C-alpha positions as CSV (number, residue, x, y, z in Angstrom):
1,X,37.9,-2.5,55.0
2,X,40.6,-4.7,53.4
3,X,42.4,-3.7,50.3
4,X,39.6,-3.2,47.7
5,X,40.4,-2.4,44.1
6,X,40.1,1.2,43.3
7,X,37.2,0.7,40.9
8,X,35.1,-1.2,43.5
9,X,35.9,1.5,46.1
10,X,34.9,4.2,43.6
11,X,31.5,2.4,42.9
12,X,30.8,2.1,46.6
13,X,31.7,5.7,47.2
14,X,29.4,6.8,44.3
15,X,26.5,4.7,45.6
16,X,26.9,6.2,49.1
17,X,27.1,9.7,47.7
18,X,23.9,9.1,45.6
19,X,22.1,7.8,48.7
20,X,23.2,10.9,50.7
21,X,22.0,13.2,47.9
22,X,18.7,11.5,47.6
23,X,18.2,11.6,51.3
24,X,19.1,15.2,51.5
25,X,16.6,16.1,48.7
26,X,13.8,14.0,50.3
27,X,14.5,15.6,53.6
28,X,14.1,19.1,52.1
29,X,10.8,18.1,50.4
30,X,9.6,16.6,53.7
31,X,10.4,19.7,55.7
32,X,8.5,21.8,53.2
33,X,5.5,19.5,53.5
34,X,5.7,19.7,57.3
35,X,5.8,23.5,57.1
36,X,2.8,23.6,54.8
37,X,0.8,21.2,57.1
38,X,1.7,23.4,60.1
39,X,0.3,26.4,58.3
40,X,-2.8,24.5,57.4
41,X,-3.2,23.5,61.0
42,X,-2.9,27.1,62.3
43,X,-5.4,28.2,59.7
44,X,-7.9,25.5,60.8
45,X,-7.4,26.3,64.5
46,X,-8.0,30.0,63.8
47,X,-11.2,29.2,61.8
48,X,-12.4,26.9,64.5
49,X,-11.7,29.6,67.1
50,X,-13.6,32.2,65.1
51,X,-16.6,30.0,64.6
52,X,-16.6,29.1,68.4
53,X,-16.6,32.8,69.2
54,X,-19.9,33.4,67.4
55,X,-22.6,33.2,70.0
56,X,-25.1,30.3,69.8
57,X,-28.2,32.3,70.7
58,X,-31.3,30.9,69.1
59,X,-30.6,32.8,65.9
60,X,-28.8,30.7,63.3
61,X,-25.8,32.3,61.7
62,X,-25.4,31.5,58.0
63,X,-22.2,29.7,57.2
64,X,-20.8,28.9,53.8
65,X,-18.4,26.3,52.6
66,X,-16.3,26.7,49.4
67,X,-17.2,24.2,46.7
68,X,-15.0,24.7,43.7
69,X,-15.7,28.3,42.5
70,X,-18.9,28.6,44.4
71,X,-20.1,28.6,48.0
72,X,-22.7,26.4,49.6
73,X,-24.7,27.1,52.8
74,X,-24.1,24.6,55.5
75,X,-25.3,24.3,59.1
76,X,-23.0,25.3,61.8
77,X,-22.7,21.8,63.3
78,X,-21.7,20.4,59.9
79,X,-19.1,23.2,59.4
80,X,-17.6,22.5,62.9
81,X,-17.6,18.7,62.3
82,X,-15.8,19.2,58.9
83,X,-13.2,21.5,60.4
84,X,-12.5,19.1,63.3
85,X,-12.2,16.2,60.8
86,X,-9.7,18.2,58.7
87,X,-7.8,19.2,61.8
88,X,-7.5,15.5,62.8
89,X,-6.3,14.6,59.3
90,X,-3.7,17.3,59.4
91,X,-2.4,16.2,62.8
92,X,-2.1,12.6,61.5
93,X,-0.3,13.8,58.4
94,X,2.1,15.8,60.6
95,X,2.8,12.7,62.8
96,X,3.5,10.6,59.7
97,X,5.7,13.4,58.2
98,X,7.6,13.6,61.5
99,X,8.3,9.9,61.4
100,X,9.5,10.1,57.8
101,X,11.7,13.1,58.7
102,X,13.4,11.1,61.5
103,X,14.0,8.2,59.1
104,X,15.4,10.5,56.4
105,X,17.7,12.2,58.9
106,X,18.9,8.9,60.1
107,X,19.5,7.7,56.6
108,X,21.4,10.9,55.7
109,X,23.5,10.7,58.9
110,X,24.4,7.1,58.1
111,X,25.5,7.9,54.6
112,X,27.6,10.8,55.8
113,X,29.2,8.6,58.5
114,X,30.0,6.0,55.8
115,X,31.6,8.7,53.6
116,X,33.7,9.9,56.6
117,X,34.8,6.4,57.3
118,X,35.9,5.8,53.7
119,X,37.8,9.0,53.5
120,X,39.4,8.5,57.0
121,X,40.4,5.0,55.9
122,X,41.9,6.2,52.7
123,X,43.8,8.9,54.5
124,X,45.3,6.5,57.0
125,X,46.1,4.0,54.2
126,X,47.8,6.8,52.1
127,X,49.3,8.7,54.9
């Protein structure tokens, strides 16, 4: 950087700090969302496993799906299909959140690197 007026340098520094703070907050929210989706995925996998462990001997086992505050009887095939669909959606969400996480980490690292460069430059100029 060439000799910038202090006010311009201060504005640039403030903008970079704001970007770093926003990226940091968004990263924390994104990590919480990833954690929640991973819990949902584990729960779905356990439910699918439990349903799969029920024998399919000619006798139909009654299954119920939560609908608001009530439960509705559904056939086993419908229940399994719904759970597989939910699991696929959760996996897609996790993939998207992972991509967003990488982007936010990159954005935060760039902002921190810019801050280091500015402080390093000001130290060499002053020192």
